[in-house]
LOVO-279453 format. One line per field, with one value per residue (C-alpha): residue number from 1; chain; residue in one letter; x, y, z. Coordinates in steps of 0.2 Angstrom, whole numbers. Last residue first. Example, Ala and Ser with C-alpha at 12.3 -4.5 7.8 and 13.67 -1.06 7.14 Angstrom:
<nodes>
nr = (2	1)
kette = (A	A)
rest = (s	a)
u = (68	62)
v = (-5	-22)
w = (36	39)
</nodes>
This chain:
<nodes>
nr = (673	672	671	670	669	668	667	666	665	664	663	662	661	660	659	658	657	656	655	654	653	652	651	650	649	648	647	646	645	644	643	642	641	640	639	638	637	636	635	634	633	632	631	630	629	628	627	626	625	624	623	622	621	620	619	618	617	616	615	614	613	612	611	610	609	608	607	606	605	604	603	602	601	600	599	598	597	596	595	594	593	592	591	590	589	588	587	586	585	584	583	582	581	580	579	578	577	576	575	574	573	572	571	570	569	568	567	566	565	564	563	562	561	560	559	558	557	556	555	554	553	552	551	550	549	548	547	546	545	544	543	542	541	540	539	538	537	536	535	534	533	532	531	530	529	528	527	526	525	524	523	522	521	520	519	518	517	516	515	514	513	512	511	510	509	508	507	506	505	504	503	502	501	500	499	498	497	496	495	494	493	492	491	490	489	488	487	486	485	484	483	482	481	480	479	478	477	476	475	474	473	472	471	470	469	468	467	466	465	464	463	462	461	460	459	458	457	456	455	454	453	452	451	450	449	448	447	446	445	444	443	442	441	440	439	438	437	436	435	434	433	432	431	430	429	428	427	426	425	424	423	422	421	420	419	418	417	416	415	414	413	412	411	410	409	408	407	406	405	404	403	402	401	400	399	398	397	396	395	394	393	392	391	390	389	388	387	386	385	384	383	382	381	380	379	378	377	376	375	374	373	372	371	370	369	368	367	366	365	364	363	362	361	360	359	358	357	356	355	354	353	352	351	350	349	348	347	346	345	344	343	342	341	340	339	338	337	336	335	334	333	332	331	330	329	328	327	326	325	324	323	322	321	320	319	318	317	316	315	314	313	312	311	310	309	308	307	306	305	304	303	302	301	300	299	298	297	296	295	294	293	292	291	290	289	288	287	286	285	284	283	282	281	280	279	278	277	276	275	274	273	272	271	270	269	268	267	266	265	264	263	262	261	260	259	258	257	256	255	254	253	252	251	250	249	248	247	246	245	244	243	242	241	240	239	238	237	236	235	234	233	232	231	230	229	228	227	226	225	224	223	222	221	220	219	218	217	216	215	214	213	212	211	210	209	208	207	206	205	204	203	202	201	200	199	198	197	196	195	194	193	192	191	190	189	188	187	186	185	184	183	182	181	180	179	178	177	176	175	174	173	172	171	170	169	168	167	166	165	164	163	162	161	160	159	158	157	156	155	154	153	152	151	150	149	148	147	146	145	144	143	142	141	140	139	138	137	136	135	134	133	132	131	130	129	128	127	126	125	124	123	122	121	120	119	118	117	116	115	114	113	112	111	110	109	108	107	106	105	104	103	102	101	100	99	98	97	96	95	94	93	92	91	90	89	88	87	86	85	84	83	82	81	80	79	78	77	76	75	74	73	72	71	70	69	68	67	66	65	64	63	62	61	60	59	58	57	56	55	54	53	52	51	50	49	48	47	46	45	44	43	42	41	40	39	38	37	36	35	34	33	32	31	30	29	28	27	26	25	24	23	22	21	20	19	18	17	16	15	14	13	12	11	10	9	8	7	6	5	4	3	2	1)
kette = (A	A	A	A	A	A	A	A	A	A	A	A	A	A	A	A	A	A	A	A	A	A	A	A	A	A	A	A	A	A	A	A	A	A	A	A	A	A	A	A	A	A	A	A	A	A	A	A	A	A	A	A	A	A	A	A	A	A	A	A	A	A	A	A	A	A	A	A	A	A	A	A	A	A	A	A	A	A	A	A	A	A	A	A	A	A	A	A	A	A	A	A	A	A	A	A	A	A	A	A	A	A	A	A	A	A	A	A	A	A	A	A	A	A	A	A	A	A	A	A	A	A	A	A	A	A	A	A	A	A	A	A	A	A	A	A	A	A	A	A	A	A	A	A	A	A	A	A	A	A	A	A	A	A	A	A	A	A	A	A	A	A	A	A	A	A	A	A	A	A	A	A	A	A	A	A	A	A	A	A	A	A	A	A	A	A	A	A	A	A	A	A	A	A	A	A	A	A	A	A	A	A	A	A	A	A	A	A	A	A	A	A	A	A	A	A	A	A	A	A	A	A	A	A	A	A	A	A	A	A	A	A	A	A	A	A	A	A	A	A	A	A	A	A	A	A	A	A	A	A	A	A	A	A	A	A	A	A	A	A	A	A	A	A	A	A	A	A	A	A	A	A	A	A	A	A	A	A	A	A	A	A	A	A	A	A	A	A	A	A	A	A	A	A	A	A	A	A	A	A	A	A	A	A	A	A	A	A	A	A	A	A	A	A	A	A	A	A	A	A	A	A	A	A	A	A	A	A	A	A	A	A	A	A	A	A	A	A	A	A	A	A	A	A	A	A	A	A	A	A	A	A	A	A	A	A	A	A	A	A	A	A	A	A	A	A	A	A	A	A	A	A	A	A	A	A	A	A	A	A	A	A	A	A	A	A	A	A	A	A	A	A	A	A	A	A	A	A	A	A	A	A	A	A	A	A	A	A	A	A	A	A	A	A	A	A	A	A	A	A	A	A	A	A	A	A	A	A	A	A	A	A	A	A	A	A	A	A	A	A	A	A	A	A	A	A	A	A	A	A	A	A	A	A	A	A	A	A	A	A	A	A	A	A	A	A	A	A	A	A	A	A	A	A	A	A	A	A	A	A	A	A	A	A	A	A	A	A	A	A	A	A	A	A	A	A	A	A	A	A	A	A	A	A	A	A	A	A	A	A	A	A	A	A	A	A	A	A	A	A	A	A	A	A	A	A	A	A	A	A	A	A	A	A	A	A	A	A	A	A	A	A	A	A	A	A	A	A	A	A	A	A	A	A	A	A	A	A	A	A	A	A	A	A	A	A	A	A	A	A	A	A	A	A	A	A	A	A	A	A	A	A	A	A	A	A	A	A	A	A	A	A	A	A	A	A	A	A	A	A	A	A	A	A	A	A	A	A	A	A	A	A	A	A	A	A	A	A	A	A	A	A	A	A	A	A	A	A	A	A	A	A	A	A	A	A	A	A	A	A	A	A	A	A	A	A	A	A	A	A	A	A	A	A	A	A	A	A	A	A	A	A	A	A	A	A	A	A	A	A	A	A	A)
rest = (d	i	k	v	s	g	y	i	t	r	v	f	l	f	c	a	y	f	g	i	t	g	t	l	v	f	f	g	y	s	l	i	f	m	y	g	f	y	l	i	g	s	v	p	k	n	i	d	l	k	t	f	f	y	f	t	g	y	a	f	l	y	l	a	s	s	g	s	t	l	y	a	r	w	w	w	h	y	d	e	s	c	l	q	f	y	c	l	v	i	t	i	e	a	c	t	v	i	l	i	v	f	v	l	a	l	f	g	f	i	y	y	f	q	h	l	w	m	s	t	l	i	f	f	l	e	i	f	v	a	g	f	p	l	i	g	g	i	l	i	a	f	i	e	l	m	y	w	p	q	e	p	i	q	r	p	i	k	n	t	r	i	p	d	e	i	a	d	k	k	f	g	f	y	s	g	m	f	v	l	p	v	s	i	g	f	w	l	f	i	l	v	f	f	t	g	f	p	v	a	g	s	s	k	q	g	w	i	f	s	n	l	i	c	f	i	f	f	v	v	g	p	f	l	f	a	a	k	l	t	n	v	k	w	d	v	g	k	f	m	k	y	l	r	a	s	v	y	g	n	v	v	g	m	i	v	y	l	l	l	m	a	t	m	l	g	g	r	n	a	p	s	l	f	g	l	v	a	f	i	i	t	v	c	t	m	g	i	l	q	s	g	t	g	v	f	v	s	l	m	g	y	a	g	p	p	r	f	v	d	g	h	v	l	k	w	g	s	e	e	q	a	e	e	a	t	e	l	q	n	y	r	s	i	d	r	h	l	t	r	l	m	i	l	a	v	m	g	s	l	f	l	v	i	m	m	s	n	i	i	s	f	w	h	i	q	d	d	m	m	m	l	y	t	d	w	r	s	a	w	k	i	d	s	m	k	f	v	v	d	y	s	f	i	i	e	e	g	d	e	v	i	q	p	a	l	g	h	t	v	y	q	m	h	g	p	n	c	t	d	l	a	p	k	i	p	d	w	p	a	e	y	e	h	k	v	s	f	p	e	c	e	f	g	v	i	r	a	l	d	t	d	i	d	k	h	y	l	i	t	f	r	i	h	n	h	l	f	f	k	e	a	g	e	e	e	i	a	a	k	f	g	v	p	f	g	r	e	y	t	k	i	p	v	g	e	e	e	r	m	k	v	m	a	v	p	l	n	d	l	i	m	n	v	r	y	e	d	e	i	k	a	k	f	d	r	t	q	t	t	t	l	a	d	f	k	c	v	s	k	c	q	e	d	l	r	m	e	l	q	y	l	s	n	d	i	r	d	g	r	l	v	e	g	l	n	e	a	s	s	v	i	p	y	p	r	c	y	p	l	s	y	y	e	f	p	l	q	t	k	t	s	t	l	k	n	v	k	v	f	v	i	d	d	r	q	y	d	q	p	a	v	g	p	l	y	f	a	s	a	s	a	t	l	l	t	l	s	i	i	l	r	t	a	l	t	q	m	k	a	e	r	r	a	e	l	h	g	p	l	l	q	t	v	s	q	p	s	p	r	p	s	l	q	a	k	l	l	v	c	s	s	l)
u = (587	583	594	590	583	565	565	573	559	544	548	551	534	524	533	530	512	508	515	505	489	493	494	476	467	475	471	453	450	460	448	432	439	442	424	418	430	423	404	406	414	401	388	396	398	414	423	436	450	467	475	461	456	472	479	465	469	486	481	469	485	495	485	483	502	499	493	512	516	500	501	516	512	497	506	524	521	539	548	566	574	581	564	557	573	569	550	556	566	554	539	550	553	535	527	540	539	521	521	533	521	507	517	522	504	498	511	503	485	489	470	463	450	448	433	442	438	442	454	463	463	471	483	489	488	501	514	509	512	530	531	515	525	540	530	520	534	538	519	521	538	533	517	524	540	556	562	558	569	561	559	561	549	544	544	527	524	519	533	530	537	545	542	523	512	498	481	476	463	444	444	450	436	422	430	430	412	407	415	406	390	393	397	385	368	371	384	379	360	363	371	356	344	352	353	334	332	342	359	359	372	357	356	342	351	342	346	366	365	355	369	383	374	371	389	396	385	390	409	408	398	408	424	417	402	409	426	415	402	417	423	407	406	423	421	436	452	468	477	482	462	459	473	467	448	455	463	448	435	443	449	429	426	436	420	412	427	429	410	413	430	423	408	418	431	418	407	410	417	425	435	445	443	448	464	475	482	464	462	479	474	457	465	477	466	453	465	473	455	452	468	464	449	455	471	457	447	462	467	449	450	467	461	477	490	494	511	524	538	535	549	560	562	580	584	581	595	606	614	623	615	620	638	639	630	643	642	635	638	620	618	633	628	610	616	628	615	603	615	620	604	595	609	607	588	588	600	591	573	580	588	572	563	573	573	553	550	562	553	537	541	550	536	523	532	534	515	512	493	490	483	469	454	466	471	454	451	467	458	445	460	464	469	452	439	429	410	403	385	379	366	351	342	329	327	314	317	303	314	333	346	354	358	374	373	384	403	406	400	384	383	374	380	361	356	366	355	358	354	340	332	320	311	304	293	290	287	288	277	286	304	318	332	343	352	369	379	390	397	412	410	420	416	431	434	418	419	416	411	416	420	437	443	439	433	439	427	430	413	413	398	393	382	370	360	375	367	372	371	376	389	385	394	411	413	398	390	398	401	395	395	385	380	399	405	409	426	442	452	471	477	496	504	524	536	542	525	511	494	477	461	448	430	425	409	411	412	401	395	390	388	384	390	383	394	393	401	392	387	380	369	362	358	351	338	334	329	318	309	306	298	308	297	295	306	311	316	331	334	346	359	371	371	385	381	393	382	366	364	351	351	332	340	340	345	362	360	378	379	395	384	372	387	397	381	378	367	353	349	336	321	314	297	294	311	316	323	334	323	335	334	333	353	352	362	379	386	404	401	415	420	405	395	378	373	373	364	364	366	358	368	355	364	368	382	385	391	402	401	418	418	418	432	450	453	444	441	443	455	443	429	440	445	427	422	436	429	412	419	428	414	402	413	415	397	394	408	399	382	391	398	382	373	386	383	364	367	379	364	353	340	322	317	323	312	296	300	302	320	324	325	339	332	338	355	356	349	363	376	370	369	387	391)
v = (718	700	688	671	653	660	663	645	637	648	643	625	622	631	621	604	610	615	600	588	600	598	578	577	590	584	566	568	578	564	551	561	563	544	541	552	546	528	532	542	527	514	526	527	507	501	497	484	489	488	500	513	514	513	527	538	533	537	556	557	551	564	578	572	575	594	594	593	609	616	619	625	637	644	650	653	672	678	677	684	671	661	660	651	639	636	632	621	611	611	604	591	586	586	577	564	561	561	548	536	535	531	518	510	509	503	489	484	486	472	466	471	457	458	467	472	490	493	480	483	502	499	488	499	513	504	506	524	530	535	541	552	560	564	570	583	595	597	602	615	622	625	633	646	650	646	636	652	663	675	695	702	704	720	722	725	741	739	728	711	707	690	675	677	674	661	668	666	652	656	654	635	632	639	629	613	615	621	607	594	603	600	583	576	582	589	577	560	565	569	550	543	551	544	528	528	535	520	521	515	501	487	495	500	508	525	523	522	538	547	539	548	565	562	557	572	585	575	576	594	597	586	596	615	611	611	622	635	635	637	651	660	658	665	683	690	686	691	677	669	669	659	648	643	644	632	618	619	616	601	593	593	586	571	563	562	557	543	537	537	528	516	511	510	497	488	486	467	462	445	457	461	479	475	467	477	484	490	499	510	512	519	530	537	541	549	560	565	569	579	588	590	599	612	614	619	630	639	642	647	660	665	671	681	678	685	691	681	680	700	707	692	694	698	683	671	676	691	701	716	729	719	717	736	739	728	712	699	682	677	680	667	653	653	650	638	627	629	623	608	604	605	595	581	580	581	566	557	560	554	540	535	537	525	512	513	512	497	489	492	487	471	464	468	459	443	444	442	437	441	429	435	422	407	417	418	401	404	405	393	380	373	354	349	338	338	341	338	346	344	357	359	372	366	377	374	384	396	409	405	403	387	373	363	346	334	334	347	333	330	314	297	283	275	279	296	301	317	317	306	318	311	325	321	333	345	328	331	320	315	307	319	329	343	353	356	372	367	378	373	380	382	387	384	384	378	371	355	347	329	333	328	327	344	343	357	359	362	363	360	366	359	371	368	380	389	396	398	411	406	413	412	399	398	380	376	378	395	399	412	410	409	418	417	411	420	427	417	409	403	385	384	370	369	371	387	395	386	392	383	392	385	396	405	407	421	414	421	405	403	418	417	429	427	435	446	445	459	447	435	449	454	438	433	447	446	427	434	446	436	422	407	390	378	385	371	373	368	349	342	331	324	326	323	326	333	347	346	359	373	382	387	406	420	437	449	465	472	489	496	510	497	487	502	507	490	476	466	451	452	438	432	425	413	407	411	401	412	423	438	455	440	442	461	470	478	492	492	488	477	472	464	460	450	454	442	425	416	398	390	377	364	352	334	333	346	363	375	393	404	421	437	443	447	444	432	434	419	425	439	427	417	433	439	421	422	439	433	417	429	442	427	420	439	439	423	426	444	434	422	434	443	427	424	442	438	423	431	444	429	425	424	441	431	416	427	436	420	412	411	393	394	396	413	408	393	402	414	401	390	408	410	393)
w = (566	563	569	561	569	569	551	547	560	553	535	538	548	535	523	530	534	516	507	518	515	496	498	506	496	479	483	489	471	463	471	466	448	447	453	439	427	430	431	414	406	412	406	387	386	380	396	394	405	407	392	389	409	416	404	410	429	427	419	435	447	438	439	458	461	458	478	481	474	475	494	495	479	490	504	495	488	495	479	482	472	488	494	479	480	498	494	480	493	506	494	488	506	514	498	498	519	517	502	509	526	514	506	522	527	511	511	528	520	510	509	491	485	466	458	440	443	462	467	450	454	471	463	450	465	474	460	456	476	476	459	462	476	465	450	459	462	444	440	451	449	429	434	446	436	444	428	418	427	439	437	455	468	475	493	501	512	529	534	543	561	562	572	568	582	580	587	604	606	605	584	587	600	589	572	580	587	570	560	573	570	551	551	564	557	541	534	544	542	522	521	530	519	504	512	513	495	489	481	463	463	462	444	435	420	422	443	438	429	443	454	444	446	463	466	458	468	484	481	477	493	504	499	499	515	530	529	518	533	545	534	535	554	555	549	557	547	554	543	559	563	547	551	568	562	546	559	573	561	550	566	571	556	559	566	549	540	552	550	531	532	543	532	517	524	533	518	518	534	530	517	534	540	558	554	563	549	543	560	558	539	544	557	546	533	542	551	534	526	540	539	520	525	536	523	510	520	528	509	505	519	514	497	492	503	522	522	534	520	517	530	530	511	510	522	507	499	500	512	506	516	532	526	525	543	550	561	549	559	561	542	538	552	545	527	532	542	529	514	524	532	513	505	517	518	498	498	510	501	485	494	502	486	475	490	494	473	473	488	481	463	470	481	468	454	466	470	452	457	475	486	495	491	496	512	518	526	538	553	549	549	531	532	521	520	505	503	486	481	464	457	447	435	422	406	393	377	371	366	364	377	373	387	381	375	387	385	400	411	421	431	425	437	433	451	452	437	427	410	411	425	438	447	465	470	453	443	424	415	405	405	407	398	403	391	401	404	418	432	443	461	476	495	507	525	532	550	557	573	576	595	598	580	575	557	543	529	510	500	483	472	456	448	433	423	415	400	383	369	351	339	320	310	305	312	318	336	338	356	369	387	402	419	423	441	455	461	454	466	467	470	465	455	459	444	450	452	442	442	444	444	456	453	468	480	493	510	525	529	510	499	481	466	448	434	421	404	396	381	394	404	388	383	399	398	381	383	400	389	375	386	391	389	403	417	429	446	459	455	464	453	465	484	496	514	526	530	522	508	504	486	485	489	501	497	498	487	488	478	485	493	501	508	514	525	533	526	533	523	510	511	496	500	492	485	467	453	442	429	430	440	454	456	459	447	448	434	433	413	407	424	427	444	447	465	480	483	498	501	517	528	536	549	543	553	566	561	571	565	567	575	563	552	557	571	582	601	610	622	626	629	641	650	652	659	671	677	677	688	700	701	705	719	727	727	737	749	752	755	766	776	777	783	796	804	803	813	826	827	832	820	825	815	800	804	803	788	779	775	757	747	735	717	713	718	709	694	694	697	682	672	676	670)
</nodes>
């Protein structure tokens, strides 16, 4: 409509210069008013269109695509995946039917890092037109290399992934819940299978060379347009037969001929994988009308298995943690209130000399710790990770990072981490200056390179192993340059900018003056020793997240969708509360034992939960996964170390902030002579 208005305005006859000079002033004024009215009309139309487009904005995912009858819809192919090796491969790394040329789809940073390689294929469908036994191509004889490749992928249980209208292909799996059958999806379909032809005979390899696609669509009654709301498949292995000679343009198969009412079934002879075997690839297409609306088409993909267990576990964990947190908070408030009241009521010198507990170390509690520069770097990096996590969860809960946006979650996390570098620089500089540090440039370099340097080093080692396996999961050189640019070109300057502004501000003043001579710390009981207290402190934060951790690891390593970001946000809040309260409690006990070395212990107390996370990851590896290749095991533990390292920095920073505010609050509330 706006285009028509603008076109009409451009094509309207304009007066010549001579006629303009002959117009009277009144006519000129009238023309000005007419122009103003035209501009106002255009503005109203534009605002109306903007409002309409805003109301038509879809979340999550992309805007819907409407198809008319007989429209051509192209199936794209994605990577081959296996839960046994965790090494993705390109679809055309196997001798499947290839189009000429192979056109790769544009991929975002997250897709490349996940190993996605999306290409075109020879599978094309006509909208709402059922087709039977459509041949794709024929291999006259498998070579030794092709046979070896197929057998290796079948042995490692690789699955084929395809995409239609941004929906991944899936096999239908029915399960019963309270006697009601429920349809669930299993992503992709197997390359093939192993089976013994004879009883107690050797197992042979068979290939799935025939695919029956079932396309679910939702039709608009008024316009007769349709939207694709489901992409299902059923793989078959069939040894196709035909009358010679082979006609590549209009092939006629005896094993699959709709004219003779002959269709592919699982009862036909399967296609064996051997040297010299002839293989014909084919597919069926069945369109089914569905009541599923476009906005709900991902619901079946995202349906959780054992969702009742998930709900029960989350609620149980939340209630236990909240109960413990409430008890801890109640005890701390009562104890602290009594201590502060008693200390503030001391009047005589004799009473002041007999004081005991945490007030005794008031002259040393704000003494800078050893390696205070490294502590400020860790706290700054943790602040960066906390900011990235919070913003990512907010966007995910709002629906911006749905599975329909492949790679969106990883891309968002990377970009947010880079942007949050300014928070890292600011926080680390403020702490460093509070500790009376002067060499802020060196400290800023540590803040910019410590955490990403360790992660990048491990990532490069793991990537070299993936390269050695010729997997599509290996990051290309171009993506490496993008990552290095994000690090050195954006993140490092932002860290320096934040550090510059943080160091320019006045130093944080301590509420109590620090003595010149350090106080001697009395001998501590065994249960207050540093190692024991730190290890005990990490149990509760890990207990708050280990149920959700199971589902996160399952989505990572068993290739399932994770979309319960509401639960994740709730668990993250519980984690913050738990880390804060367990650190405050242990810090209070430590100060009551006249031990004022709380800075690093506050960080390590909640950060030790990362040890339990890595231990649980090890338990998960041996009990839930079927990984038997050394390279795959190295990849798993390498990525688990990166995850645990990030979790250590994040939880340690939460505990440090809580203890820092707690100590400043209690010592600022008592009278110090």
